[in-house]
C-alpha positions as CSV (number, residue, x, y, z in Angstrom):
1,X,0.0,0.0,0.0
2,X,1.1,3.6,-0.5
3,X,-0.2,7.1,-0.4
4,X,1.1,10.2,-2.3
5,X,2.3,13.4,-0.7
6,X,3.5,16.2,-3.0
7,X,6.1,18.4,-1.4
8,X,7.6,21.8,-2.2
9,X,10.4,21.7,0.4
10,X,12.7,19.1,1.8
11,X,12.5,20.6,5.3
12,X,9.8,18.2,6.6
13,X,11.0,16.1,9.7
14,X,10.0,12.9,7.9
15,X,12.5,13.7,5.1
16,X,15.6,13.9,7.5
17,X,17.1,10.7,6.2
18,X,17.1,12.1,2.7
19,X,18.6,15.4,3.8
20,X,21.5,13.6,5.7
21,X,22.0,10.9,3.0
22,X,25.7,11.9,2.6
23,X,26.3,11.3,6.3
24,X,25.6,7.6,6.5
25,X,27.2,6.8,9.8
26,X,24.2,8.3,11.6
27,X,21.8,6.3,9.4
28,X,23.5,3.0,10.5
29,X,23.1,3.9,14.1
30,X,19.4,4.4,13.5
31,X,19.4,1.1,11.4
32,X,18.2,3.0,8.4
33,X,19.7,3.2,4.8
34,X,19.0,5.1,1.6
35,X,18.3,3.2,-1.7
36,X,19.3,5.4,-4.7
37,X,18.3,4.7,-8.2
38,X,15.4,2.9,-10.0
39,X,16.8,-0.6,-10.0
40,X,17.9,-0.5,-6.3
41,X,14.6,0.9,-5.2
42,X,12.8,-1.7,-7.2
43,X,14.9,-4.4,-5.4
44,X,14.2,-2.9,-2.0
45,X,10.5,-3.0,-2.7
46,X,10.7,-6.6,-3.8
47,X,12.7,-7.6,-0.7
48,X,11.5,-8.6,2.7
49,X,13.2,-5.5,4.3
50,X,11.1,-2.8,5.9
51,X,10.5,0.3,3.8
52,X,10.0,3.7,5.5
53,X,9.3,5.9,2.6
54,X,10.0,6.8,-1.1
55,X,10.9,10.1,-2.8
56,X,10.6,10.6,-6.5
57,X,9.3,12.8,-9.3
58,X,5.6,12.1,-10.1
59,X,6.4,10.5,-13.4
60,X,7.8,7.5,-11.7
61,X,4.7,6.6,-9.7
62,X,3.2,4.4,-12.4
63,X,6.4,2.4,-12.6
64,X,6.5,1.6,-8.9
65,X,2.8,1.4,-8.1
66,X,2.5,-2.4,-8.5
67,X,5.4,-3.0,-6.1
68,X,4.2,-0.4,-3.7
69,X,0.7,-1.8,-3.7
70,X,2.1,-5.3,-2.9
71,X,3.9,-4.1,0.2
72,X,2.4,-4.8,3.7
73,X,3.2,-1.2,4.9
74,X,1.3,1.9,4.1
75,X,4.4,3.7,2.5
76,X,4.4,7.5,2.1
77,X,5.6,8.4,-1.4
78,X,6.9,12.0,-1.4
79,X,6.6,13.7,-4.9
80,X,9.0,16.5,-5.7
81,X,10.5,18.0,-8.9
82,X,13.8,16.6,-10.0
83,X,15.6,19.9,-9.5
84,X,14.6,20.0,-5.8
85,X,15.8,16.4,-5.4
86,X,19.2,17.3,-6.9
87,X,19.8,19.6,-4.0
88,X,20.3,16.5,-1.9
89,X,23.4,15.4,-3.7
90,X,24.7,18.6,-5.2
91,X,24.7,17.4,-8.9
92,X,22.3,16.4,-11.6
93,X,20.6,13.1,-10.8
94,X,19.9,10.8,-13.7
95,X,16.7,9.4,-12.2
96,X,15.9,11.1,-8.9
97,X,14.4,8.1,-7.3
98,X,15.1,7.4,-3.7
99,X,13.8,5.3,-0.8
100,X,14.6,4.7,2.9
101,X,14.7,1.2,4.2
102,X,15.4,-0.5,7.5
103,X,18.6,-2.3,8.0
104,X,17.7,-5.9,9.0
105,X,19.1,-7.2,12.2
106,X,22.5,-9.0,11.9
107,X,22.4,-12.7,12.1
108,X,24.6,-14.8,14.4
109,X,27.2,-17.2,13.3
110,X,25.2,-20.1,14.8
111,X,22.0,-19.0,13.0
112,X,23.9,-18.6,9.6
113,X,25.4,-22.1,9.9
114,X,22.0,-23.5,10.8
115,X,20.3,-21.8,7.8
116,X,22.8,-23.0,5.2
117,X,23.9,-26.3,3.9
118,X,27.4,-27.6,3.1
119,X,29.5,-27.1,1.2
120,X,29.3,-23.6,2.6
121,X,30.9,-20.6,0.8
122,X,31.3,-17.6,3.1
123,X,33.2,-14.4,2.9
124,X,34.6,-12.0,5.5
125,X,36.0,-8.5,5.4
126,X,38.6,-7.0,7.6
127,X,39.7,-3.4,7.7
128,X,37.8,-2.5,4.5
129,X,36.7,1.1,5.0
130,X,35.9,2.2,1.4
131,X,32.0,1.9,1.0
132,X,32.2,1.8,-2.7
133,X,34.6,-1.1,-2.8
134,X,32.6,-3.0,-0.1
135,X,29.5,-2.6,-2.3
136,X,31.3,-4.2,-5.3
137,X,32.5,-7.1,-3.0
138,X,28.9,-7.6,-2.0
139,X,27.8,-7.7,-5.6
140,X,30.5,-10.3,-6.4
141,X,29.3,-12.3,-3.4
142,X,25.8,-12.4,-4.8
143,X,27.1,-13.3,-8.3
144,X,29.1,-16.3,-7.1
145,X,26.9,-17.8,-4.5
146,X,28.3,-16.7,-1.2
147,X,25.9,-17.7,1.5
148,X,26.9,-15.1,4.2
149,X,29.2,-12.2,4.8
150,X,31.1,-11.6,8.1
151,X,31.8,-7.9,8.5
152,X,34.7,-7.1,10.8
153,X,34.6,-4.5,13.5
154,X,37.0,-2.3,11.6
155,X,35.0,-2.2,8.3
156,X,32.6,0.2,6.8
157,X,29.0,-1.0,7.0
158,X,27.5,-2.7,3.9
159,X,24.3,-0.6,4.3
160,X,26.0,2.8,3.8
161,X,24.4,4.5,0.8
162,X,27.4,4.2,-1.5
163,X,27.9,0.6,-0.6
164,X,24.2,-0.2,-1.2
165,X,24.4,1.6,-4.6
166,X,27.5,-0.2,-5.7
167,X,26.0,-3.5,-4.7
168,X,23.1,-2.8,-6.9
169,X,20.8,-3.8,-4.2
170,X,22.2,-7.3,-3.9
171,X,22.9,-6.6,-0.3
172,X,19.2,-7.0,0.5
173,X,19.6,-10.8,0.1
174,X,23.0,-11.4,1.7
175,X,22.9,-12.5,5.3
176,X,25.4,-10.4,7.5
177,X,27.2,-11.4,10.6
178,X,28.6,-8.5,12.5
179,X,30.8,-10.1,15.3
180,X,32.4,-8.0,18.0
181,X,35.7,-9.8,17.1
182,X,36.3,-11.0,13.6
183,X,39.4,-12.9,14.5
184,X,37.5,-14.8,17.3
185,X,34.6,-15.7,14.9
186,X,37.0,-17.0,12.3
187,X,38.7,-19.1,14.8
188,X,35.3,-20.5,15.8
189,X,34.6,-21.3,12.2
190,X,37.9,-23.0,11.8
191,X,37.3,-25.1,14.8
192,X,34.0,-26.3,13.3
193,X,35.8,-27.6,10.1
194,X,35.4,-24.6,7.8
195,X,38.6,-23.7,6.1
196,X,39.5,-20.1,6.6
197,X,41.5,-18.8,3.6
198,X,43.1,-15.4,3.6
199,X,43.1,-13.4,0.3
200,X,46.4,-11.7,1.2
201,X,48.5,-9.8,-1.3
202,X,51.7,-10.6,0.5
203,X,51.3,-14.4,0.5
204,X,54.1,-15.9,-1.5
205,X,53.4,-19.6,-2.1
206,X,49.8,-20.4,-3.1
207,X,47.6,-18.9,-5.9
208,X,43.8,-19.3,-6.1
209,X,43.8,-22.3,-8.6
210,X,46.1,-24.2,-6.2
211,X,43.9,-23.6,-3.1
212,X,41.0,-25.9,-2.3
213,X,37.6,-24.0,-2.2
214,X,35.3,-27.0,-2.8
215,X,34.5,-27.8,0.9
216,X,33.2,-25.5,3.6
217,X,35.4,-22.4,3.4
218,X,35.4,-18.7,4.3
219,X,37.5,-16.4,2.1
220,X,38.8,-13.3,4.1
221,X,39.4,-10.0,2.3
222,X,41.3,-7.1,3.7
223,X,42.2,-3.5,2.7
224,X,44.0,-3.0,-0.6
225,X,47.1,-1.5,0.8
226,X,47.8,-3.5,4.1
227,X,45.8,-6.7,3.4
228,X,44.6,-8.4,6.6
229,X,45.4,-7.4,10.2
230,X,48.0,-9.6,12.0
231,X,45.3,-10.9,14.4
232,X,43.0,-12.0,11.6
233,X,45.7,-13.3,9.4
234,X,47.0,-15.4,12.4
235,X,43.7,-17.4,12.6
236,X,43.5,-18.2,8.9
237,X,44.3,-21.7,7.8
238,X,46.3,-20.5,4.8
239,X,47.1,-17.4,2.8
240,X,46.6,-17.2,-1.0
241,X,47.6,-14.4,-3.4
242,X,46.8,-13.6,-7.0
243,X,50.0,-13.5,-9.1
244,X,50.8,-10.2,-10.7
245,X,53.5,-8.7,-12.9
246,X,56.3,-6.8,-11.2
247,X,55.4,-3.2,-10.1
248,X,51.8,-4.0,-9.1
249,X,51.6,-5.1,-5.4
250,X,47.8,-5.5,-5.1
251,X,44.4,-5.3,-6.8
252,X,41.4,-3.3,-5.9
253,X,39.5,-5.5,-3.5
254,X,36.5,-5.6,-5.8
255,X,38.7,-7.1,-8.6
256,X,40.5,-9.4,-6.3
257,X,37.2,-10.7,-4.7
258,X,35.9,-11.5,-8.2
259,X,39.0,-13.6,-8.9
260,X,38.7,-15.5,-5.7
261,X,35.0,-16.1,-5.7
262,X,34.9,-17.2,-9.3
263,X,37.6,-19.7,-8.6
264,X,35.7,-21.0,-5.6
265,X,32.5,-21.2,-7.7
266,X,34.4,-22.9,-10.5
267,X,35.7,-25.6,-8.2
268,X,32.1,-26.2,-6.9
269,X,30.8,-26.8,-10.4
270,X,29.6,-23.3,-11.3
271,X,28.7,-23.0,-15.0
272,X,26.4,-20.4,-16.6
273,X,24.6,-19.5,-13.4
274,X,23.9,-23.0,-12.2
275,X,25.8,-25.5,-10.0
276,X,26.8,-28.6,-12.0
277,X,27.5,-31.6,-9.9
278,X,31.1,-32.8,-10.1
C-alpha cells in the first residue's frame, strides 16, 4: 500500500534521512539506509526488508505502483520536482528516485550455519573502509553464490548509501554477521571444520587455482594496501595471493574478490549461473 504526498520543500521532519544521506554513519546507528536509483529501489520494494518511505518525481509513480501496492506497509511516497531532489546530492541526478529502508538485524554465526547447507561458501571482510569497494564485493558475493558475509569490527557498514548503490541492491539478500571480534569468529569457524582462507596480497606460495575451495570455506578479504590485520591473518588456515606482474603489489578488493570467488564457484561446479554436480 502507499499514499502520495506532493512536497515543495525538503524541510519536513520525515525527510531527514534524505537530507542527511551523505552522512551515512548516523543512518547506520538508526538502522536506516538510503536506496538510490530505479533498480535499487525496485529491489528494495521486492525484498522482505522494511520500507520507511520513497521520494521521487511524479512521473515514476506508475512504474512503482504495482510494487508499492504489494507491500504490507502503508508507505508514504513524497513527490518532488527533480531539481529539488538534486539539491540533496549537489549534482544532476539521472533518475531522482530514492527510498529509505530499515537495516535488518544482523544474524549470528550459529544462525547462519543452521540456515545454510554444506559445502558452505562464506566471505569475510577485515579493515575495508571504502564503502564503494565494499559494495562491489557484496555484488560479487551475490554473483558467485556466497551464503553469508562476516563484517569485521574495523569495516565500513555494507548498508551505507554508496555501498548499497555499488552492490546494486544485492545486499538485500545477503545475510550479514557483525561479530564484535572477527578474529575470534573466524577461529570458531575453523574449529568447526570450515577452512578459513586469507586473500592476502603478500602471500608468496599459493595462488587461487592451487587452493581448495570445494568444501566449507570462508575467504577473508582485507584492505588493498595493508591486506589483513595480523590478528585476523593469524587465525586463517592458509594465505593465498593472485600472481601479478612486477610493479603491481595489489588489486582493488572488488577485482580481487571477483577472482577468488569465481575460482571458488568454478571448483564447486559453477557454470552459466547454475551449479553442475562434479
